[in-house]
C-alpha positions, 0 to 999 in steps of 0.5 A: 499499500503505496497511496492514500487510496489503497488505505482506503480501497473498499475492495481491499476493506471488505477482504479484510473484514471476510478474513476477520469473519472467517477466523474469529470463533469466539468472543473477544475485547481488543483496546485500541489506545489511541484517540486518532484510531478510535477516531478512524475507527467511528467515522470509518463505520468500522465498528459496525462492519466487524463481527459482533465477537470481535469487540473493540473499546477504547482506551485512554490514549487521549493527552488532551482528555487525561490532563487534570483539571489541575493544570488546565488551572493552572494555565489559567491562573497563569495567562489570567493572573500572571499575564503571561501569553499562553500559547497551547494547541487548538484541542486544549484551549477548549477543554473544561476547567474546574472554573472555565477553559482557556478559550473562556479566559480568552473572551475575558482579555487573557493572551491566550494563542493557539499555535501550531508548533512550539517553536512559534512561541519561542520565536514569540518570546523574541519578538515580545522580550517584555512579555513571558511567553508560556506553551502548555505542553500537553501530549504523549510520546508523539508531540515531546520532540518538539515541546523538547526542541522548543526549549533546546533553541530557547536555551540557545537564544538566550531566552529568558522570557520562555517556558513550558508547562508540560503535561508528557504523558507516556502509552506503556505506564497506561497499559500497565495500569489498565491491565491493572485494574480488574474490571477492565475487560481487555485481552489484546491491544493495538498499540499507537503507531505514531507513538512508536515511531518515535519510540521504537517498540523495545518498551512493549516485549515487557508488557506482553510477557507480563500480560501475557496480552497480544499488543500490535503496533498499528496505524490509523487508516481504515485499512491499518486498523483492520488488518491489526485486528486481523494480527490481533484476533489471529493470535487471540484464537491461536492462544500466542500472546506477541508483539506485532507491528503492522505499521512498519512502512513507518516505525522501525524497531528502534523508533526515532534516535534524534528525536528520543536525543532531544526528550532525554536532554530535556525531560525526566521520567516522572509520575503523573496524574491522569483526569478520570484515571489517577495518578499511575506512576513513572507516566509522564516527563517533567522538564529536569532541574537542571533546565528549571528556568523553562519550568513554567511550573517552578517558574511561576511556582503556582500552587492550585487547589485539586478539585473533584472532577464531575460527578455525572462524568464516566470521562475515566471509566471510557477511558480505561475501556470499561463504559461506551461514551453512549453508555454515560447519562450525560452524553448528548443531554447536559455535555456535547462539544458545545458543552462539555462536562469532560475533556473527551467530548472536547478533543478530536482524539475524545471517544465521546466526541468521536461518538457524538459526530459520528452516531450513525456509524458508532457501535 
């Protein structure tokens, strides 16, 4: 498969679906970790086309969704009370904090800007030497190299008015947390291809061995996902538990060494709180202590009181694959993309948003 149209070829889709139907003999529950995979499954109608024995559930692989309320409140505080130029990717500014979102702060006059790259924020810091510029660095391993590079660049330029508010989370510890939750009925995983394109696949061997589960690294187009599901079902039916790489055209076993190098230069592993899930040990990155001048958490010493999640929101259960979005009593009623109760209804990778926008295709 070399061209985009081939990844969505209806005839090939039908062939893979038929092969899955021929292979499966009993019910299996498979979690696709990444929210991008969830959206592809839902909007392409694949959930309705798969045989009933193959149950896909949606995982915690939406970095915007798992960013804790406390950190959003910090970003709002920096924008409103400290007068910084608060920069962020677009998804993040609509996620509700305890009182309001960054978008609402912007409407109240705060200088909140949507950027496509943290390097744009470095340029803003150069152009505004009298203002503090903070980039809200949210993401999995995929966005970490660019965020780390912005710190390297700011240091190289001698900037003292640039920092990042880091909320980086890691996929392997999230898979481990899901497997350690005895109420999560997961028997196999589709791992996120873009994360593995950065970090490689070595971290997943231990998970396969420890939990005796198949993990298949998978892309995002319909045929990527169907091929990954077929590979997974074949393992499950044969009683095997191996790590396989469906996305080999992009993912190399060693990942991207240069990206890993810049990540390790700037970040160190730490415990991280996941919205709706709780604290997962050694599941995130924070800026190294020797680079604390570029760490907004330390630079501004912001102490925000933690508040509980909305009692009516079941985002945590959705993120762990225990519930589907439509099983929430608030779904599409008191919780919509225009007025969300939780982050999965806002983000372009959120499972609730996928089910809301593509309801006719959701199983």
